[in-house]
N, C-alpha and C positions, 0 to 999 in steps of 0.2 A: 532534310526536313525540317520545315520551318517550326518557329517555337510557336506559331498560333496553332498549326495542324497536330504538333505534338501534346499541346495543351487539349486540344479537342478530343483525340484519341484517349488521355488519360479521363477527360470527363463521361469519355463513353463506359469507363471500367470502375466507376465508382466503388463497387462491392469489391474490386481486386484491391484497389489503393486503400480500401479502409481496413481490410484485411492484413495487407502489408504494414500499415501505420499501427494497427493493434498490436501485430507480434512483436513491433518494436518498443511498443511503449509497455508490453509487458515484459520485455526482454527475454521473449522466447524466438529467438531468432535461429533459423534452422541454417544445417551445413549446407543443404543442397534441395533446390525447388525446379521443377519442371512447369514452365509457362506454356500452355496447351491454348491454341486457338488457331483460327485461319488466320491466313497472310493478310496483314492489313489491320490488324485487331489493337494494335497497339503495344505487343509484348515486349519489346525492346525499348520502348518508352518508358513503360513499367519497372521496366529492368535497371533503367538508369536512374529512373526516381527513386527505387529502393535504394541503389549504389549510392546516391547522392545523400539519403538519409540515414543511411550506416556511417558515412564518412562526416558528415556536416559538423561543423563548429558551434552551430547555433540554432538547432532544429526550434519549429515552433508549433504546437500543437502538433506533434509528431508528423511534421510535415519538414522538409529540408527548406532550410531559407532561400537556397537559389541564388544568392547574392555572396558568401564567404568564398574563400580563397578555395576551399576543398570544392564547393557545388560549383563553380565555375570551371576548374579544371576536370571535373567529370564532365561537363557540359562541352567542352572543346577536346575531350579524348586525350587529355593530359595528365590524368592523374594517375601515377606510378601504381597504385594500389588496384586499379581496375584494368582487367584486360578483356577484350572482345576476340573471340575464334569464330573464323568463319571460314567457310569450303573453301578447299584450295582446289579449284576446279570444281568435279564433279561432287567430290568427298571431303570429309576431315580427316586428315592421315594422322596414322600414329606417332610421327615426328612432330606434328602441330601440338599433339596432347602431352607428348614427353616433354616438351620444351615450356610448356605451359606449368605443368605439375613441378617443373626443375625451378621455374620462377617464383611458385607459390610458396615452394619448401623453403627457398634460402633468405636470409634473412633481408627484409625489406627497405626500401630506402627511406621509408616512413613508418610510425606507428601506426596502430590502427588494423582494423580488417580488411583483409584482401578479398577482392570479389571478382570473380571470372564468368564471364557471360559466354555461354558456347550458343551462336545463332544457326538455326537448322540443325538441331541437335541428332536428328534422324538420319542425317548424313553422314556420320560417323561411320567409318569402316569398320570391319570386326575389331580389328586391332587397337584402333584409336577407343573404340568403347570398352575393350578389356583393360587398356591401361587406365581410363576412367574410373572404372570401376574400382581398381584397386585403390584407387586414391580416396574415393567414397567409401569405401570400408574401412581406411585407415587416415581420417583427416587429420590433419596436423595444423593446431595453432586456431586463429581465428580467421577462418576461412569459409566463405560461402560461394556455391556453384548456383549459379543460375541457367538451366538449360531451357532454349527455346523452341518451340517445334509446333508444326500446323500437321504433325502425322505422331501422334502420342502413341498409338500402337505398333508402330517401327522401331522404337527405342527399346532396348534390350527389357525384360521385365524384371532382372536382377538390377538394373539402374534404377528403374521406377520404382522399385521396392525401397529403396535407399533415398527417394526424393519425395518432397511434398508437393500434389500436384494442384496447382491452381489454372483453372479453366477462364477462359477469356470469352465474354459473348461476341457474337458477330456485329458488327458496328449498325446504327440505324441507317434506314434508306436515305433519311434527309441529310444525316450527317457524310454518307457518302457521296451525296449527290453536291454537295457544297465543297467538300474535298475536291472533287474532279474540276468543278466551276473554277475553283482556285488555282487548278493546274492548265487551264484553258480549253476545255471541254465545254461547250455549248450546253445551257442548261436543258435544251429537249434531248440530244444525244445521253446527256448524264442519267435523265429520268429513263432512257429505255433500257440502258446497260445495266442499271442497278435493278432491272427486274429480271435479268438474266442472269446476274450472279452477284451474290454477297460478298465477293472477296474484291476489295478496293483494286489491287494491282491487276487482277484480271478485266475488271471494269473499266480500269483504264487502257488496257490493252486494247479491249473491244472496242472503245469508243475513238481510236485512232484507226483501226482497220478498214480499209476501204473496202473491203469483201463485206463485212457486217454492217457497213453504209448503206451497199446497194442492196441487200438484204432487207434491211429497214425501209427503204424507198421501195421495193417491189411488192413489198407486203401492204404497204399503204395505197398502192396503185391498186393492188387486187380489191381491197376494202371499196374503192372509189368503181371501179369496173362491176363490182356486184351490186353496188347501189343503183348503176345505170340501167343494164340489160344483162338478161343470162349471157346472151350470145357473145357481146363482148367480154364479158368475163372468162366465158369458154374459150374465145381468142386469144384471151391474155394468158391463159393456162398454156397454150400450146406456143405462142410465140415469146414470152418473157420469163414466166414460172419456171417451167420445167428445163430450160438450156441452164438455169442458173442453179437450181436445187438438184444437182445430179448426185450428190453424196447423201446417205440416210440423215446423217447427222445434221447436215445443212437444213434439210427438208423439216429435219422435227425442229428446228430453231426456227424456221419461217412459220410453221404452224403453232408454236410458242407465242411468237409475236402478233400472229393473227388474232389468238384470242385474248392476248394483253389488248388488243386494239378494240374487241368489242366488249371487254370488262370495262374500257374509258366510256363506249358509249352508254352502257348500264349504269355507270358513275355519275357521267353527266345527267343522263334521265332521271337519276333518284336523287340528284342534288348533293352528292356526297364530296366531301371537302378534301379527300385525300389525293396525294400526288398521282397524277396520271402517268402512264408509260409514255404517251405520246403528247405531251403540252403544246407543241406546235400546232396539233390538229383539232384544238379547241373549237374553233369556229364549225369545221366540217363535222365534227363527231357530234356538237350540240344540235345541229342540223338534223345528222342521223338519228337522233335519240328522239326527236318529235314524231319523227315519220316510222318509227319500229315500236312496235307494243314489246312490253316484257316478255310474252311467250315466243313472240319470233327472235328474240336476243337469245333468250335461254336457249331456244331450238339450235340456232345457231353455233353458240359455244357447244353444246352438247355433241354437235355433229364435228366440231374441230375436235374434241376430245375422242371421238370415236375413231376420226380419221388419225390421229397418233397412234391408236392403238394397232391399227390395221398396217399403218406404216411399218411396223416391224416383222408382217409376215412377208409373202412373197408377192403380194399384189403389186401389180406394175404404178409406179407413183404418179404417172400423169393421167391414168385412169381415176386414181384413189383423188386426185385433186379435182377431175372433171365432176366426178361423184358428189365432191364435197361443195361445189360450186352450187351444182344444181339442189341438193340438199338445202342449202343457205338461200339460194332464190325462193324457195317452195317453204321455207321454214319447218321441213319434214325432216326427219332423222332416216340417214339411209343404212338400211338392214344388212 
């Protein structure tokens, strides 16, 4: 992760950083924490920030200097007092935890607090979790555990009760878009995937997925076909939509994107400044917004929501989409 992205993640978690700095300032360092939040919210960045702060030789205003020998070694993953444990395959195994605890309890190479960070702590198998629990019950010396998880309730309640829980907010959509663009994703695709998921890792995966790109393109073609003539839209459902959206999950995603498209049209009509889901369609959607009334747009969006509800029944999906197209053409709801 780049330093710039790392800094941006921390900027997005100001409440967390202030809480960690306050505990340091007041000398109330806990022996165990759980950092809980979605993947990509900066949990590991915050854990390393805290590790630097606890080991920094010249902190300023309760923030690590970032330049001392200790801070630089934490940044480069070379500090002997900081250990990060990650899943070995699918799980974190007992052997990993036993080795960690052995290293935490023996005399260190350097004085100062020892910090261990357990990434994906919810993936500890039962034996590993029980091994860690024994150590949490009887911590030895200046040792701080930081467990990272995006599935808090998958961690043993007995471990939860011995840790301070710190919850991370999901990143803002604008920050996610900027991060995706920095990773080579087009701004238009970044804007679309961040409407679908608030998970940065999942957003990046979707942005590079050819199937998702095809779904996105097909949704926009349906909007165009619906604008021209109902017969053209019905033919499109038969020839292109139905062959692509064979699975219920894909069909639901297609309807979600269709809904976001009409939300964009409403935003253009109302002159809103929010980031659209399809910024590359600005000219077309702006044209649509001048032709369609608010009541028509509202009816279309309601029809899409109704179709989403019916999707989970046993109704034929091609028939469902044909009814949706007819409803959108007339601006009437299908009952």
